N, C-alpha and C positions, 0 to 999 in steps of 0.2 A: 924114586917113589912108585909105589905101584898105583896104576889109575883111580880103583875103589880108594885108597888113603888119601889121594890128592880129592876127590869127590867131598869125602867125608869133612878133609880139613877146609874146603872151600864154603860148604853147610855149615860147619861150625863157627867160621868167621861171620856170615850173614847173621847166624841166629844170635850169637854174641855183641854182634854189633846194634843188634835188634834190642836188644835185653837191654844194655848201657845204655842206648839212646833213651828207652822209657823208663828206667834207673832215674838217670839226667834230668828229663823233664818232671819227673815226681818230686825230684829232690830240690830242684829251684824253687816249685810252688810250695813247698813246704815252710812253715814258721813256727815260731815258740807256741803256738797253739796246737800241733800235731805231736800225737805223744812221740816222746825218745827212740822208742823202740822200732816204729814205724819209720822214722826219721832214718835210723841206723840201717835199717832192712835196704832201705835203696841204696844208703850211703856205700853198702860193703856189696851188696849183689850187683851193682854194675860195673865197679871196677874189677870184681873176681871173676864176673862172665866175660869180661873182656880179656881177661888173664888168660882163662881156662880156653878161649877161643882162638886168642894168638899163640899159642903154646908151641905149635909147628915151627915155630920160626926158632924157638930155643931149642931145637932137636928131638923133641917130644913126637911119639907117634900117635897118631888121633886115633879111637877105637871105635866103632861101631856105635856103641852106648851114649858117645859123646852126644851127637845129633838128639839120641833120646832124651836125655835128662835136659840140655837146652830147650828144647821144644817144649818139654814139659812145662818148664819154668814160665818159659815167654807164654803158652796157654794160660798158666795162672794169673799172669801181671795182664793179658789183653783181657781176661774174664771180668776183670774190675776197671776196665777202661771208662765204662758209661757213669759210674761211680766218681772219676776224676776229671770229668770233663769242665769241670768248672772250680775246680783246686781242689784241694783236700775235702775228702767226704765230711759228714758230722760225726761217723761213727770212729773216726780216727783223731778225734780231736781232746786234746785235755780236759773239757768241761764235758763231754757226753757221757752218758753213763759207765763205760767201759772205762773211760779214762780216769773218773772217780773211786771207782773199786780199787785202781791200782795205787 
């Protein structure tokens, strides 16, 4: 493996692991009052990001766009951090205005 590819692989592992951790933490605090689509987002996004970041273990060569995509996902998750500090925010709960529209 080339040094650049190894660097991309390491960045992928770090970003994917952080995304998995954020999704795991948010999935743990979810309960039946949280919209199903929000719960599903964290249940699917966490393992998918971890699998994508560990793909070099299965012989896949990382591409330079991988960290860009994982970084964008992580920025999106971290932008919502202030809302999730004390559990699920009100706008993702079933009894919210958005939940009543569904």
